[in-house]
Backbone as ProteinMPNN parsed JSONL, in Angstrom:
{"seq_chain_A": "MKYILLFCLVLLFNCSNKTNSKDISTTIEINESLIQILDTIWTTEQTPIRLRDSLMAIYGVDSELVKEQQAIIERNHTINEKKVKEILDNYGWPTKEIAGEQGNWTICNVIQHADNKVRIKYLPMMRQAVKDKKLEPRFLVRAEDRIATERGDLQIYGGQMKYYPETKSFNLWPVYDPENIDKRRTEIGLDSIAVFLKNRFDFEWNLEEQIKRTEEFKLKKQVEPNNQSTN", "coords_chain_A": {"N_chain_A": [[163.559, 95.209, 153.006], [162.401, 93.139, 151.628], [159.829, 93.114, 152.739], [158.864, 95.568, 151.97], [158.701, 95.238, 149.183], [156.79, 93.19, 149.086], [154.584, 94.549, 150.153], [154.179, 96.451, 148.146], [153.435, 94.794, 146.015], [151.031, 93.748, 146.988], [149.548, 96.096, 147.184], [149.475, 96.819, 144.483], [148.032, 94.668, 143.436], [145.566, 95.015, 144.713], [144.794, 97.485, 143.645], [144.587, 96.764, 140.993], [142.479, 94.93, 141.11], [140.413, 96.649, 141.89], [140.28, 98.283, 139.631], [139.57, 96.392, 137.669], [137.117, 95.587, 138.713], [135.72, 97.95, 138.481], [135.697, 98.232, 135.697], [134.21, 95.959, 134.997], [131.822, 96.562, 136.287], [131.079, 98.867, 134.879], [130.717, 97.775, 132.329], [128.545, 96.063, 132.819], [126.604, 97.97, 133.466], [126.405, 99.334, 131.01], [125.46, 97.256, 129.391], [122.981, 96.682, 130.648], [121.728, 99.114, 130.246], [121.545, 99.202, 127.432], [119.896, 96.991, 126.97], [117.549, 97.887, 128.214], [116.952, 100.082, 126.572], [116.465, 98.751, 124.142], [114.302, 97.173, 124.887], [112.367, 99.141, 125.277], [112.2, 100.135, 122.682], [111.157, 97.859, 121.393], [108.602, 97.644, 122.592], [107.366, 100.116, 121.889], [107.433, 99.876, 119.154], [106.039, 97.534, 118.467], [103.612, 97.303, 119.952], [101.642, 99.324, 119.054], [101.282, 98.342, 116.472], [100.084, 95.834, 116.825], [97.723, 96.704, 118.027], [96.641, 98.264, 115.957], [96.15, 96.251, 114.038], [94.224, 94.754, 115.354], [92.146, 96.619, 115.544], [91.696, 96.96, 112.844], [90.639, 94.494, 112.136], [88.205, 94.661, 113.389], [86.96, 97.137, 112.627], [87.66, 97.628, 109.999], [89.849, 98.426, 107.185], [89.816, 101.117, 106.39], [89.029, 102.586, 108.568], [88.844, 105.391, 110.818], [90.014, 105.118, 113.296], [91.921, 103.17, 112.803], [93.556, 104.559, 111.012], [94.521, 106.568, 112.693], [96.006, 105.057, 114.462], [97.911, 104.056, 112.737], [99.335, 106.348, 112.169], [100.576, 106.761, 114.627], [102.194, 104.505, 114.68], [103.978, 105.07, 112.568], [105.193, 107.398, 113.508], [106.432, 106.51, 115.892], [108.14, 104.618, 114.784], [109.973, 106.152, 113.322], [111.461, 107.374, 115.373], [112.487, 105.069, 116.642], [113.963, 103.867, 114.599], [116.053, 105.678, 114.272], [117.354, 105.363, 116.748], [118.195, 102.668, 116.59], [119.93, 102.758, 114.386], [121.943, 104.373, 115.473], [122.941, 102.692, 117.469], [123.964, 100.502, 115.941], [125.757, 101.81, 114.197], [127.59, 102.927, 115.959], [128.454, 100.854, 117.679], [128.47, 98.461, 116.333], [127.204, 95.124, 115.498], [125.418, 93.846, 118.195], [126.147, 91.272, 120.675], [124.228, 88.484, 121.984], [124.54, 88.431, 124.712], [125.024, 91.076, 125.316], [122.856, 92.481, 124.219], [120.624, 91.183, 125.169], [118.058, 88.579, 125.325], [115.984, 89.149, 123.512], [116.939, 91.241, 122.083], [118.308, 91.297, 119.514], [116.251, 90.483, 117.867], [114.559, 92.646, 118.145], [116.109, 94.725, 116.949], [116.298, 93.748, 114.311], [113.604, 93.755, 113.637], [112.956, 96.471, 113.54], [114.614, 97.257, 111.431], [113.44, 95.739, 109.433], [111.021, 97.057, 109.148], [111.79, 99.394, 108.043], [112.818, 101.606, 105.283], [113.84, 100.256, 102.077], [116.459, 101.001, 101.459], [117.653, 101.26, 103.932], [117.636, 98.613, 104.89], [119.331, 97.494, 102.957], [121.705, 98.86, 103.511], [122.483, 97.818, 106.025], [122.669, 95.133, 105.537], [125.182, 93.757, 104.896], [126.355, 93.846, 107.466], [124.532, 92.312, 108.903], [124.857, 89.824, 107.663], [127.483, 89.209, 108.414], [127.117, 89.103, 111.149], [125.558, 86.799, 111.396], [127.436, 84.872, 110.576], [129.206, 85.174, 112.682], [127.778, 84.093, 114.717], [126.124, 85.772, 116.156], [123.622, 86.421, 115.382], [120.514, 84.995, 114.507], [119.934, 82.945, 111.629], [117.355, 83.17, 110.494], [116.501, 85.79, 110.749], [118.166, 87.201, 109.039], [117.389, 86.073, 106.62], [114.766, 87.039, 106.371], [115.288, 89.739, 105.875], [116.823, 89.602, 103.502], [114.978, 88.503, 101.67], [112.959, 90.411, 101.806], [114.222, 92.663, 100.776], [114.599, 91.79, 98.135], [111.915, 91.448, 97.233], [110.934, 94.039, 97.491], [112.403, 95.266, 95.535], [111.25, 94.169, 93.386], [112.105, 91.721, 92.528], [112.757, 88.142, 92.225], [112.313, 86.275, 95.198], [114.632, 84.754, 97.554], [114.706, 82.825, 99.65], [112.076, 82.296, 100.359], [110.533, 83.634, 102.308], [108.595, 85.618, 102.198], [105.229, 86.442, 101.96], [102.34, 87.323, 99.95], [99.328, 89.183, 99.416], [96.981, 88.397, 96.984], [94.786, 90.06, 95.088], [93.288, 89.185, 92.863], [92.829, 86.461, 93.241], [91.937, 86.54, 95.745], [93.437, 85.653, 97.941], [96.297, 84.583, 99.923], [99.634, 84.076, 98.799], [102.92, 82.758, 98.104], [105.402, 85.215, 97.393], [106.882, 85.015, 94.246], [109.587, 82.639, 93.831], [113.122, 82.387, 93.432], [114.581, 79.866, 91.463], [112.968, 77.46, 92.369], [113.222, 74.664, 92.654], [115.582, 74.211, 94.027], [115.356, 75.438, 96.468], [115.237, 74.375, 99.063], [117.81, 73.438, 99.407], [119.281, 75.829, 99.522], [118.132, 76.898, 101.85], [118.825, 74.979, 103.768], [121.601, 75.216, 103.789], [121.978, 77.609, 105.119], [120.99, 77.062, 107.538], [118.23, 76.594, 108.016], [114.79, 75.363, 108.364], [113.054, 73.159, 106.044], [111.305, 74.545, 103.187], [108.643, 73.743, 103.059], [108.02, 72.946, 105.696], [108.491, 75.36, 107.064], [106.562, 77.152, 105.86], [104.179, 75.909, 106.544], [104.216, 75.965, 109.354], [104.488, 78.705, 109.864], [102.612, 80.149, 108.281], [100.492, 78.457, 107.854], [100.359, 77.357, 105.31], [100.398, 75.473, 102.329], [103.113, 74.071, 100.672], [103.669, 73.765, 97.245], [105.476, 72.402, 94.881], [105.354, 72.165, 92.037], [103.391, 74.045, 91.381], [104.652, 76.395, 92.283], [106.935, 76.492, 90.665], [105.715, 76.993, 88.201], [104.57, 79.52, 88.758], [106.857, 81.034, 89.173], [108.052, 80.981, 86.642], [106.098, 82.343, 85.178], [106.303, 84.836, 86.399], [108.905, 85.605, 85.661], [108.62, 85.792, 82.887], [106.787, 87.895, 82.739], [108.354, 89.947, 83.775], [110.177, 90.231, 81.714], [108.587, 91.218, 79.687], [107.518, 93.627, 80.657], [109.536, 95.832, 80.622], [109.659, 96.287, 77.872], [107.073, 97.145, 77.322], [107.066, 99.533, 78.733], [108.932, 101.014, 77.33], [107.67, 101.566, 74.947], [105.694, 103.315, 75.531]], "CA_chain_A": [[163.368, 95.365, 151.559], [161.466, 92.084, 151.231], [158.479, 93.505, 153.166], [158.45, 96.695, 151.124], [158.337, 94.66, 147.892], [155.522, 92.469, 149.287], [153.55, 95.566, 150.317], [153.926, 97.032, 146.815], [152.694, 93.813, 145.213], [149.659, 93.698, 147.511], [148.909, 97.345, 146.777], [149.233, 96.737, 143.033], [146.967, 93.686, 143.233], [144.304, 95.637, 145.133], [144.446, 98.505, 142.65], [144.175, 96.048, 139.782], [141.144, 94.388, 141.36], [139.468, 97.761, 141.875], [140.132, 98.696, 138.233], [138.804, 95.35, 136.975], [135.741, 95.646, 139.213], [135.109, 99.137, 137.886], [135.454, 97.913, 134.282], [133.099, 94.996, 134.932], [130.613, 97.301, 136.676], [130.726, 99.747, 133.754], [130.211, 96.906, 131.257], [127.204, 95.621, 133.21], [125.709, 99.124, 133.346], [126.188, 99.571, 129.581], [124.61, 96.174, 128.902], [121.63, 96.874, 131.171], [121.176, 100.295, 129.582], [121.193, 98.824, 126.063], [118.731, 96.099, 127.055], [116.393, 98.742, 128.51], [116.643, 100.847, 125.353], [115.89, 97.832, 123.155], [112.972, 96.789, 125.385], [111.483, 100.276, 124.98], [112.002, 100.13, 121.226], [110.253, 96.751, 121.058], [107.248, 97.981, 123.041], [106.803, 101.211, 121.095], [107.347, 99.463, 117.751], [105.113, 96.42, 118.255], [102.29, 97.468, 120.57], [100.661, 99.974, 118.168], [101.008, 97.482, 115.304], [99.089, 94.848, 117.253], [96.462, 97.418, 118.235], [96.119, 98.601, 114.625], [95.63, 95.036, 113.4], [92.974, 94.403, 116.046], [91.136, 97.59, 115.103], [91.421, 96.683, 111.439], [89.759, 93.323, 112.08], [86.878, 95.045, 113.886], [86.36, 98.291, 111.963], [88.031, 97.71, 108.585], [91.105, 99.101, 106.838], [89.635, 102.557, 106.203], [88.528, 103.196, 109.791], [89.621, 106.504, 111.347], [90.814, 104.592, 114.403], [93.066, 102.487, 112.19], [94.437, 105.6, 110.47], [95.169, 107.226, 113.828], [97.003, 104.128, 114.982], [98.979, 103.997, 111.739], [100.149, 107.559, 112.369], [101.404, 106.503, 115.81], [103.197, 103.524, 114.244], [104.994, 105.742, 111.753], [105.924, 108.34, 114.364], [107.299, 105.716, 116.766], [109.186, 103.96, 113.999], [110.994, 107.153, 112.995], [112.316, 107.496, 116.561], [113.161, 103.789, 116.88], [114.954, 103.645, 113.542], [117.209, 106.521, 114.6], [118.052, 104.725, 117.871], [118.84, 101.441, 116.111], [121.06, 103.17, 113.556], [123.0, 104.852, 116.362], [123.531, 101.51, 118.112], [124.744, 99.737, 114.964], [126.852, 102.62, 113.658], [128.581, 103.209, 116.996], [128.936, 99.673, 118.4], [128.396, 97.233, 115.544], [126.09, 94.241, 115.86], [125.653, 93.365, 119.569], [125.945, 89.862, 120.996], [123.04, 88.218, 122.802], [124.874, 88.781, 126.091], [124.952, 92.535, 125.447], [121.548, 92.999, 123.814], [119.539, 90.43, 125.776], [117.47, 87.504, 124.518], [115.117, 89.66, 122.449], [117.542, 92.434, 121.514], [118.552, 91.194, 118.074], [114.934, 90.432, 117.229], [114.092, 94.031, 118.124], [116.873, 95.454, 115.937], [115.888, 93.251, 112.987], [112.224, 94.169, 113.406], [112.987, 97.879, 113.132], [115.205, 97.271, 110.085], [112.451, 95.176, 108.518], [109.968, 98.057, 108.945], [112.4, 100.59, 107.455], [112.909, 101.633, 103.822], [114.76, 99.254, 101.534], [117.843, 101.491, 101.499], [118.161, 100.97, 105.278], [117.921, 97.175, 104.915], [120.507, 97.255, 102.115], [122.874, 99.398, 104.212], [122.901, 96.971, 107.134], [122.702, 93.732, 105.129], [126.51, 93.147, 105.124], [126.552, 93.681, 108.91], [123.704, 91.186, 109.311], [125.497, 88.601, 107.166], [128.633, 88.942, 109.27], [126.601, 88.732, 112.467], [125.162, 85.386, 111.3], [128.686, 84.102, 110.56], [129.804, 85.267, 114.016], [126.823, 83.488, 115.655], [125.45, 86.809, 116.939], [122.278, 86.614, 114.843], [119.914, 83.785, 113.94], [119.777, 83.066, 110.175], [115.985, 83.496, 110.071], [116.36, 87.241, 110.651], [118.856, 87.586, 107.801], [116.551, 85.625, 105.51], [113.658, 87.998, 106.238], [115.805, 90.955, 105.243], [117.228, 89.273, 102.124], [113.779, 88.322, 100.851], [112.225, 91.68, 101.755], [114.958, 93.506, 99.824], [114.309, 91.283, 96.788], [110.531, 91.72, 96.839], [110.8, 95.497, 97.333], [113.015, 95.595, 94.244], [110.484, 93.523, 92.328], [112.862, 90.552, 92.079], [112.415, 86.874, 92.845], [112.913, 86.12, 96.517], [115.649, 83.7, 97.585], [114.467, 81.777, 100.655], [110.651, 82.02, 100.492], [109.999, 84.148, 103.565], [107.626, 86.698, 102.014], [103.927, 86.155, 101.361], [101.651, 88.499, 99.404], [97.903, 89.011, 99.148], [96.673, 88.568, 95.564], [93.356, 90.405, 94.98], [92.603, 88.434, 91.811], [92.407, 85.164, 93.781], [91.491, 86.812, 97.109], [94.154, 84.729, 98.814], [97.73, 84.8, 100.065], [100.538, 83.101, 98.188], [104.312, 83.189, 98.135], [106.015, 86.005, 96.331], [107.631, 84.006, 93.485], [110.898, 82.277, 94.365], [114.199, 82.037, 92.506], [114.986, 78.46, 91.392], [112.216, 76.763, 93.418], [113.675, 73.278, 92.824], [116.734, 74.148, 94.944], [115.16, 76.329, 97.606], [115.575, 73.702, 100.322], [119.277, 73.397, 99.479], [119.71, 77.139, 100.009], [117.679, 77.054, 103.232], [119.629, 74.083, 104.605], [122.958, 75.756, 103.883], [122.02, 78.718, 106.073], [120.53, 76.556, 108.829], [116.78, 76.739, 108.157], [113.919, 74.231, 108.024], [112.604, 73.116, 104.656], [110.293, 75.546, 102.88], [107.331, 73.183, 103.374], [107.848, 73.02, 107.153], [108.406, 76.782, 107.43], [105.298, 77.737, 105.426], [103.091, 75.296, 107.308], [104.281, 76.457, 110.728], [104.4, 80.172, 109.946], [101.435, 80.71, 107.603], [99.535, 77.392, 107.577], [100.304, 77.368, 103.846], [100.961, 74.242, 101.766], [104.088, 74.242, 99.591], [103.432, 72.927, 96.074], [106.629, 72.706, 94.035], [104.955, 72.349, 90.636], [102.693, 75.334, 91.301], [105.607, 77.491, 92.467], [107.758, 76.543, 89.446], [104.883, 77.667, 87.197], [104.434, 80.927, 89.124], [108.164, 81.666, 88.952], [108.228, 81.162, 85.187], [105.182, 83.43, 84.775], [106.892, 86.064, 86.925], [110.074, 85.926, 84.825], [108.112, 86.229, 81.578], [106.19, 89.205, 82.921], [109.464, 90.891, 83.948], [110.783, 90.447, 80.4], [107.652, 91.98, 78.863], [107.262, 94.95, 81.225], [110.408, 96.883, 80.099], [109.28, 96.569, 76.485], [105.856, 97.947, 77.351], [107.416, 100.871, 79.22], [109.701, 101.737, 76.312], [106.797, 101.956, 73.833], [104.747, 104.335, 76.0]], "C_chain_A": [[162.31, 94.374, 151.063], [160.028, 92.498, 151.544], [157.936, 94.671, 152.337], [157.965, 96.194, 149.767], [156.982, 93.957, 147.986], [154.359, 93.458, 149.409], [153.165, 96.187, 148.968], [153.112, 96.097, 145.94], [151.238, 93.727, 145.648], [148.884, 94.927, 147.075], [148.549, 97.332, 145.301], [148.085, 95.792, 142.728], [145.602, 94.283, 143.58], [143.831, 96.688, 144.137], [143.935, 97.869, 141.367], [142.77, 95.5, 139.934], [140.084, 95.472, 141.307], [139.2, 98.225, 140.453], [139.283, 97.7, 137.464], [137.345, 95.385, 137.399], [135.006, 96.822, 138.608], [134.765, 98.895, 136.429], [134.253, 96.988, 134.13], [131.785, 95.701, 135.25], [130.133, 98.196, 135.539], [130.122, 98.944, 132.615], [128.785, 96.459, 131.55], [126.199, 96.75, 133.044], [125.382, 99.418, 131.886], [125.233, 98.526, 129.016], [123.163, 96.367, 129.344], [120.956, 98.059, 130.499], [120.723, 99.956, 128.173], [119.955, 97.928, 126.043], [117.464, 96.904, 127.321], [115.959, 99.548, 127.291], [115.932, 99.963, 124.339], [114.508, 97.349, 123.587], [111.949, 97.893, 125.088], [111.178, 100.353, 123.498], [111.006, 99.054, 120.829], [108.801, 97.114, 121.405], [106.613, 99.052, 122.155], [106.672, 100.864, 119.624], [106.203, 98.479, 117.533], [103.71, 96.647, 118.805], [101.288, 98.183, 119.66], [100.344, 99.172, 116.915], [99.937, 96.459, 115.656], [97.727, 95.495, 117.448], [95.824, 97.788, 116.899], [95.473, 97.39, 113.967], [94.322, 94.583, 114.043], [91.84, 95.334, 115.62], [90.729, 97.348, 113.655], [90.449, 95.517, 111.287], [88.335, 93.674, 112.501], [86.206, 96.089, 112.998], [86.711, 98.432, 110.482], [89.258, 98.586, 108.357], [90.958, 100.618, 106.826], [89.093, 103.275, 107.434], [89.434, 104.332, 110.249], [90.51, 106.057, 112.51], [92.075, 103.899, 113.891], [94.065, 103.512, 111.66], [95.198, 106.321, 111.58], [96.282, 106.344, 114.384], [98.193, 104.004, 114.026], [99.913, 105.205, 111.868], [101.078, 107.4, 113.576], [102.531, 105.531, 115.461], [104.338, 104.213, 113.501], [105.843, 106.7, 112.577], [106.897, 107.584, 115.277], [108.451, 105.095, 115.993], [110.306, 104.933, 113.639], [111.989, 107.311, 114.145], [113.132, 106.226, 116.766], [114.24, 103.503, 115.845], [116.22, 104.445, 113.822], [118.036, 105.891, 115.718], [118.825, 103.484, 117.416], [120.056, 101.769, 115.242], [122.236, 103.629, 114.421], [123.706, 103.686, 117.045], [124.458, 100.777, 117.137], [125.944, 100.521, 114.448], [127.958, 102.852, 114.682], [129.213, 101.964, 117.61], [128.986, 98.402, 117.567], [127.248, 96.364, 116.008], [126.336, 93.644, 117.237], [125.45, 91.863, 119.71], [124.672, 89.717, 121.829], [123.286, 88.612, 124.251], [124.721, 90.287, 126.33], [123.534, 93.05, 125.21], [120.372, 92.3, 124.497], [118.928, 89.43, 124.805], [116.697, 88.037, 123.309], [115.746, 90.822, 121.681], [117.737, 92.393, 120.013], [117.253, 91.114, 117.282], [114.379, 91.852, 117.101], [114.777, 94.837, 117.024], [116.417, 95.049, 114.539], [114.474, 93.692, 112.64], [112.16, 95.61, 112.909], [113.558, 98.004, 111.72], [114.196, 96.77, 109.058], [111.344, 96.185, 108.198], [110.48, 99.318, 108.262], [112.321, 100.545, 105.924], [113.942, 100.617, 103.346], [116.212, 99.697, 101.608], [118.468, 101.24, 102.877], [118.516, 99.495, 105.389], [119.19, 96.866, 104.124], [121.781, 97.726, 102.818], [123.396, 98.423, 105.265], [122.964, 95.483, 106.778], [124.088, 93.104, 105.312], [126.795, 92.908, 106.607], [125.748, 92.498, 109.431], [124.322, 89.863, 108.872], [126.681, 88.212, 108.037], [128.191, 88.503, 110.652], [126.139, 87.279, 112.491], [126.405, 84.499, 111.324], [129.331, 84.056, 111.946], [128.907, 84.697, 115.108], [126.168, 84.515, 116.584], [123.975, 86.918, 116.564], [121.775, 85.315, 114.233], [119.675, 83.985, 112.445], [118.389, 83.517, 109.724], [115.778, 85.007, 109.937], [117.04, 87.777, 109.391], [118.005, 87.248, 106.593], [115.384, 86.581, 105.278], [114.114, 89.257, 105.506], [116.16, 90.716, 103.781], [116.003, 89.2, 101.215], [112.976, 89.612, 100.741], [112.893, 92.642, 100.771], [114.615, 93.095, 98.397], [112.894, 91.642, 96.35], [110.286, 93.217, 96.653], [111.387, 95.957, 95.997], [112.199, 95.039, 93.075], [111.202, 92.325, 91.741], [112.312, 89.286, 92.721], [113.056, 86.798, 94.225], [113.761, 84.85, 96.561], [115.252, 82.528, 98.471], [112.986, 81.488, 100.899], [110.025, 82.531, 101.767], [108.873, 85.147, 103.428], [106.358, 86.216, 101.299], [103.314, 87.455, 100.847], [100.179, 88.167, 99.196], [97.629, 89.335, 97.683], [95.171, 88.814, 95.414], [92.612, 89.565, 93.959], [92.106, 87.066, 92.285], [91.843, 85.299, 95.201], [92.138, 85.852, 98.112], [95.631, 85.118, 98.894], [98.494, 83.692, 99.347], [101.955, 83.624, 98.336], [104.591, 84.21, 97.045], [106.913, 85.018, 95.579], [109.098, 83.881, 93.898], [111.884, 81.968, 93.243], [114.501, 80.54, 92.609], [114.291, 77.616, 92.466], [112.694, 75.334, 93.691], [114.779, 73.158, 93.878], [116.573, 75.034, 96.175], [115.537, 75.664, 98.93], [117.088, 73.575, 100.497], [119.804, 74.716, 100.034], [119.34, 77.322, 101.482], [118.505, 76.189, 104.18], [121.024, 74.643, 104.83], [123.074, 76.874, 104.908], [121.437, 78.324, 107.435], [119.047, 76.67, 109.084], [116.053, 75.426, 107.892], [113.604, 74.253, 106.536], [111.509, 74.146, 104.436], [108.897, 75.043, 103.242], [107.037, 73.283, 104.869], [107.667, 74.466, 107.595], [107.032, 77.353, 107.094], [104.116, 77.178, 106.217], [103.048, 75.867, 108.72], [103.987, 77.954, 110.832], [103.083, 80.715, 109.398], [100.303, 79.701, 107.407], [99.279, 77.295, 106.067], [101.016, 76.125, 103.315], [101.894, 74.566, 100.595], [103.789, 73.261, 98.468], [104.501, 73.283, 95.045], [106.221, 72.993, 92.599], [104.256, 73.698, 90.437], [103.686, 76.494, 91.374], [106.581, 77.604, 91.288], [107.015, 77.312, 88.359], [104.778, 79.162, 87.488], [105.747, 81.693, 88.907], [108.384, 81.946, 87.474], [107.33, 82.289, 84.673], [105.739, 84.785, 85.219], [108.052, 86.533, 86.046], [109.65, 86.421, 83.446], [107.528, 87.632, 81.66], [107.274, 90.279, 83.062], [110.129, 91.216, 82.61], [109.908, 91.353, 79.529], [107.514, 93.414, 79.349], [108.207, 96.047, 80.734], [110.068, 97.281, 78.671], [108.04, 97.442, 76.423], [106.151, 99.382, 77.767], [108.108, 101.687, 78.125], [108.843, 102.216, 75.158], [105.815, 103.045, 74.224], [105.316, 105.74, 75.852]], "O_chain_A": [[161.463, 94.691, 150.227], [159.12, 92.276, 150.743], [156.743, 94.757, 152.045], [156.948, 96.66, 149.255], [156.135, 94.096, 147.103], [153.287, 93.24, 148.845], [151.989, 96.418, 148.688], [152.216, 96.529, 145.216], [150.329, 93.645, 144.821], [147.731, 94.838, 146.654], [147.468, 97.771, 144.907], [147.256, 96.076, 141.862], [144.621, 94.094, 142.861], [142.645, 96.78, 143.821], [142.992, 98.352, 140.74], [141.959, 95.586, 139.012], [138.999, 95.27, 140.762], [138.063, 98.525, 140.091], [138.393, 98.084, 136.706], [136.444, 95.234, 136.574], [133.829, 96.724, 138.261], [133.696, 99.287, 135.96], [133.396, 97.189, 133.269], [130.77, 95.481, 134.589], [128.935, 98.278, 135.265], [129.14, 99.364, 132.004], [127.924, 96.468, 130.67], [125.09, 96.542, 132.553], [124.236, 99.715, 131.549], [124.315, 98.852, 128.263], [122.235, 96.239, 128.545], [119.759, 98.02, 130.215], [119.642, 100.369, 127.753], [119.075, 98.091, 125.198], [116.421, 96.637, 126.724], [114.768, 99.682, 127.008], [114.927, 100.361, 123.749], [113.636, 97.137, 122.744], [110.815, 97.614, 124.7], [110.04, 100.603, 123.1], [110.109, 99.301, 120.022], [107.892, 96.911, 120.599], [105.468, 98.915, 121.724], [105.885, 101.488, 118.912], [105.48, 98.57, 116.541], [102.727, 96.23, 118.192], [100.171, 97.692, 119.502], [99.256, 99.304, 116.353], [98.999, 96.239, 114.889], [96.7, 94.921, 117.086], [94.614, 97.646, 116.723], [94.382, 97.488, 113.405], [93.424, 94.088, 113.361], [90.719, 94.891, 115.369], [89.565, 97.512, 113.289], [89.558, 95.537, 110.437], [87.374, 93.065, 112.031], [85.031, 95.955, 112.653], [86.128, 99.261, 109.785], [89.649, 99.377, 109.215], [91.884, 101.331, 107.214], [88.734, 104.45, 107.354], [90.652, 104.256, 110.09], [91.622, 106.558, 112.681], [93.152, 104.028, 114.473], [95.273, 103.357, 111.835], [96.375, 106.646, 111.426], [97.36, 106.827, 114.731], [99.337, 103.865, 114.459], [101.126, 105.087, 111.695], [102.223, 107.85, 113.549], [103.672, 105.708, 115.887], [105.512, 103.967, 113.776], [107.053, 106.805, 112.377], [108.054, 107.98, 115.415], [109.584, 105.045, 116.47], [111.477, 104.554, 113.655], [113.199, 107.376, 113.928], [114.332, 106.294, 117.033], [115.298, 102.964, 116.17], [117.329, 103.948, 113.631], [119.265, 105.879, 115.655], [119.973, 103.28, 117.812], [121.095, 101.119, 115.357], [123.388, 103.308, 114.13], [124.929, 103.692, 117.183], [125.601, 100.469, 117.474], [127.028, 99.96, 114.28], [129.129, 102.961, 114.319], [130.373, 101.999, 118.021], [129.485, 97.376, 118.03], [126.416, 96.793, 116.807], [127.36, 92.993, 117.443], [124.682, 91.256, 118.964], [124.115, 90.702, 122.314], [122.375, 89.069, 124.942], [124.335, 90.714, 127.418], [123.067, 93.946, 125.913], [119.241, 92.777, 124.414], [119.241, 89.433, 123.614], [116.747, 87.458, 122.224], [115.15, 91.332, 120.733], [117.376, 93.338, 119.31], [117.167, 91.618, 116.162], [113.801, 92.212, 116.076], [114.119, 95.544, 116.261], [116.179, 95.904, 113.686], [114.177, 93.973, 111.479], [111.414, 95.931, 111.984], [113.042, 98.771, 110.907], [114.104, 97.305, 107.953], [110.792, 96.169, 107.098], [109.698, 100.211, 107.938], [111.825, 99.578, 105.345], [114.802, 100.178, 104.11], [117.104, 98.87, 101.797], [119.676, 101.03, 102.978], [119.572, 99.151, 105.919], [120.025, 96.074, 104.563], [122.818, 97.067, 102.733], [124.605, 98.223, 105.386], [123.281, 94.66, 107.637], [124.17, 91.998, 105.845], [127.399, 91.9, 106.972], [126.216, 91.76, 110.298], [124.311, 88.891, 109.627], [126.867, 87.039, 108.361], [128.813, 87.633, 111.262], [126.311, 86.596, 113.5], [126.426, 83.482, 112.019], [129.922, 83.05, 112.338], [129.229, 84.801, 116.292], [125.711, 84.166, 117.672], [123.172, 87.443, 117.334], [122.51, 84.62, 113.532], [119.26, 85.066, 112.026], [118.256, 84.171, 108.69], [114.979, 85.457, 109.116], [116.536, 88.703, 108.756], [117.907, 88.035, 105.652], [115.05, 86.898, 104.136], [113.416, 89.771, 104.632], [115.836, 91.532, 102.919], [115.996, 89.769, 100.123], [112.376, 89.881, 99.7], [112.214, 93.348, 100.025], [114.37, 93.949, 97.545], [112.69, 92.092, 95.222], [109.529, 93.623, 95.772], [110.914, 96.928, 95.405], [112.431, 95.396, 91.92], [110.952, 91.945, 90.598], [111.5, 89.349, 93.644], [114.203, 87.207, 94.406], [113.623, 83.976, 95.705], [115.438, 81.371, 98.095], [112.666, 80.518, 101.587], [109.077, 81.929, 102.27], [108.245, 85.503, 104.425], [106.409, 85.666, 100.199], [103.713, 88.546, 101.252], [99.82, 87.042, 98.85], [97.993, 90.405, 97.196], [94.371, 87.895, 95.589], [91.436, 89.256, 94.151], [91.091, 86.567, 91.799], [91.345, 84.336, 95.785], [91.478, 85.317, 99.003], [96.143, 85.868, 98.063], [98.062, 82.54, 99.295], [102.164, 84.794, 98.655], [104.092, 84.098, 95.926], [107.639, 84.253, 96.215], [109.753, 84.859, 94.26], [111.524, 81.364, 92.233], [114.659, 80.009, 93.708], [114.949, 77.11, 93.375], [112.59, 74.846, 94.817], [114.899, 72.128, 94.541], [117.556, 75.343, 96.849], [116.092, 76.313, 99.817], [117.585, 73.604, 101.623], [120.669, 74.725, 100.909], [120.135, 77.838, 102.268], [118.846, 76.627, 105.279], [121.566, 74.554, 105.932], [124.135, 77.072, 105.5], [121.392, 79.134, 108.361], [118.626, 76.825, 110.231], [116.601, 74.503, 107.289], [113.857, 75.245, 105.852], [110.855, 74.575, 105.387], [108.056, 75.824, 103.684], [105.934, 73.661, 105.264], [106.79, 74.766, 108.406], [106.397, 77.972, 107.948], [103.166, 77.901, 106.52], [101.98, 76.211, 109.226], [103.326, 78.408, 111.766], [102.501, 81.633, 109.975], [99.26, 80.049, 106.851], [98.139, 77.17, 105.618], [102.095, 75.767, 103.787], [101.504, 75.251, 99.649], [103.668, 72.059, 98.708], [104.437, 74.338, 94.414], [106.691, 73.963, 92.004], [104.498, 74.397, 89.453], [103.576, 77.459, 90.619], [107.007, 78.709, 90.95], [107.588, 78.166, 87.683], [104.884, 79.981, 86.575], [105.737, 82.857, 88.507], [108.848, 83.024, 87.1], [107.747, 83.092, 83.838], [105.649, 85.767, 84.482], [108.161, 87.717, 85.73], [110.244, 87.353, 82.902], [107.741, 88.458, 80.772], [107.134, 91.383, 82.536], [110.589, 92.338, 82.397], [110.414, 92.149, 78.738], [107.402, 94.329, 78.534], [107.722, 97.14, 80.443], [110.171, 98.449, 78.297], [107.945, 98.354, 75.601], [105.571, 100.327, 77.234], [107.898, 102.895, 78.009], [109.217, 103.156, 74.457], [105.17, 103.64, 73.361], [104.649, 106.715, 76.199]]}, "name": "protein", "num_of_chains": 1, "seq": "MKYILLFCLVLLFNCSNKTNSKDISTTIEINESLIQILDTIWTTEQTPIRLRDSLMAIYGVDSELVKEQQAIIERNHTINEKKVKEILDNYGWPTKEIAGEQGNWTICNVIQHADNKVRIKYLPMMRQAVKDKKLEPRFLVRAEDRIATERGDLQIYGGQMKYYPETKSFNLWPVYDPENIDKRRTEIGLDSIAVFLKNRFDFEWNLEEQIKRTEEFKLKKQVEPNNQSTN"}
């Protein structure tokens, strides 16, 4: 009886090991498959953008080559956006272990290139992913600020620049409460606005200038509805 019991335990242990090995193997295959999908998305999303920008620098914005490349960008993005939505809707926000080192950057990049309604839809998921340490705060900040600027509102963290034809130069899209921007950035785990702008855009942060620009922006927003109502 003792030997029969021992044999059963050994058999059960072996079956358990085989099941666990199968589960682990399946998990690895799923992870590798997702990483491959995200690598393909990154390549098809970013490569034509870089090529377009290079052509633009050589031939100008209105070049036919640039327009052709822009069409490829838009076509690829439509496919990539669908893939990213399927991943997020079916599996939630993936960890770095599942998506790979660049996976979350790829997902955020596609969301950033999408319409504002797409960014707004996935914003709560991105916020939770930051809390769960699945996503770096800098990617959330890009989305938050892009949503605000697309709406025509003041941005929160200072991640979005804009080209101003009147001065023929780039400047920050105006920021909400510029005096406390570093407090907000620190709370979410970011460098100061001055360090970020210098490293990212080689742009000098000037608090007094940005306070003035914010106030001008707010005044303009107050006037614009009145002008629309009289037309």
